[in-house]
N, C-alpha and C positions, 0 to 999 in steps of 0.2 A: 503494500499499500504506500510505503514511504517512497518507494521507487516510482511509482505512478504519479505522485504528487510531484517529484522532481521533473519528471518527464514532461507533465502538463506544463508547468512555469516555462521550461524550455520552448515547448511548442507555440504557447502564446507569445514569448518573447520573439520567436522566429516569425511568426505571423504577423506582429506588428511590424518587423523590420521590412518584411516583403510588402506590406501594405504602405509603408512610408516610401519604399522605393518606386512602387507604382504611381503614387500621388505626385512624388517629383517628376517622373518620367512625363506624366500628362502635362504639368504646368511648364516644363521646360519646351516639350513639343508646341504648347499653345504660344508661348512667346516667340519660338522660332517662326512659326506660321505667320504672326502678326508682323514680324519684321519683313519676311518675304513679301507678304501682301502689301506692306506700305512702299517698299521699293517698287512694286510693280505699278503704281500710280504716279510716281515721280516723272514729270515731263508730259503728263497726259493732257491733252487739250482739253479745255471745259467749253461747252456751248450753252448759251443762255436761252432758255424757251420762250416763246412768244407768250405763253401760257402763264408765265410768272407775272405777279401784280405786286406794285409797291404799296406799302401800307402807310399812308399818311393821316393822321388825326382820325384814326380808326375808320379810314375810307379806303377802299381799293382804287388804285389809277392804273392805267395802262401804262407801260414802261417803253420809251422810244428804244430801239437797238442800239444807239449811240451811247446810251446810258452806260453800258458795259465796256465801250471801247475807249478806254481812257488811257494815258500815259503813266498812270499810278499802279502799283501794286494793289492787290485785293487780299484782304483777310475775309475768308468765307468760313462761316459756320452754319451747320444744319441743325437744327433744333426741333425736335418733336413737341408738339403744343401741349400734349396730353401727359407730358412727363414734368412733374413739379420739380424734380432734382434738375433735369435739363434746363429749365426756365431760370431757375437759381443760378446755375453755373454759368447761363448766358449773360446775366447780370453782373457775375464776378468778371467774366471776359471783358465786358464792357467797361467796367471800372479799370482794368489792368490796361486795356488799349488806349483808354483816356490819358493814361498818363505818358504813353509813347510819343515821342515827337518825330513824325516823319511823313513822307509822301505816301501815304497808303490810304485806301478805301475800306470800308467795312460793310460786308454784306451779311446779315443774318437771315438765312432762309428759314421760314417758319413752316415746318410741316404740318399740315392740318387737313381735314376732311371737310370740314364745315367752317365758313368765315364767321357765322353769326357766333357759334360756339366759342370761336377764338376771340372774338371781339367781347363776348360777355364775360368770359372767364379767365382769359389769358393776357389780354393787351393791356389792362391797366396795372399788371404785375412787371411789366417790361420797361427797360431803360431804353426810351425811344430817340437817344442822340444819334444813333446810327441808322443806315438804310434797313428796313424790315421789309423782306420780300416774302410774299405769300406763296407757297409752293404747295398747292393742292395736289393731294394723294401721291406725294413723293416723284413729281414728274421731273424735276431736276436730277434725282439720283437715278431714275430711269435713262432719261436721255443721255446721260454720262456714263452710263454704266458703273454707278459709285454705290449700288445697294451693299455691297460687301464692306466697303469702308465705313460706313457709318457706326457700326456697332463697336468698332475700336477707335476710329478716328473721326471725330465729326467735324475737326477744323482744319484748314489748310491755307496756305499763301499762295496766290496766283501771280505769276509774272505779268508783264505789259502784254504779253501775246496771250494770256489766260490759260497759261501751262502751270499745272502743280509743281512748286519747286520746294515746298515744305509741308510736312504734314504733321500735326500733333496738337494738343490743347493746352495752353500754358497754364491753365486753371487749375489743373490736375497733376501736373508734373513740373517739378523745379528746374530739372534740366532743360526741359523745353521751354520753359519760361525765359531761361538764360538764352537759349537759341534764338527765341523771337528777339529779344533785345539786342543781341549781337546782329542778327539778320537786318534789323530796322536801322542800326548804326551804319552798318556797312553800306545798305543802299542809300542812306543820306549821304555818305561820304562820297558815292559814285555820282549822284545827282548834283553835287555842288562842285 
């Protein structure tokens, strides 16, 4: 009986070690997949759909195509309107971006199915200092084949040709925050 008890302790320890190794393997594989996925989007040209609408003073406005064709870099963040944490993070991102000094535009793509729901339940929670774009039914992500990117990286920088040059959200990642600051400083030096 004493031998069975010792054997059982070793089996439990052995099982715990195996379980820990399996969990570590899955997490390391997930991170590797995210890095590969992120690299696949760098350089991707982004097209803006005619179905996107500008939100000003809780009203939808049609956007002229030249609205997106500027000589500035663009910081784009895609936000699900029905996600409270996402809306909160968007306001944090807005606060961070206001502190940066640079020649860039900000486009917050608001994913929502129904504008009336958005206007009633979400709009009053948002910092409206930057451009809010109504993105009904994920049309922006579908047109640009970005469905896979949203769950991991919902914020990215576009160059003057509307190509993705950087992916990551500075609100949730300190390294990413420093990279944003460095990127903006370098771009300012190039522009001057």
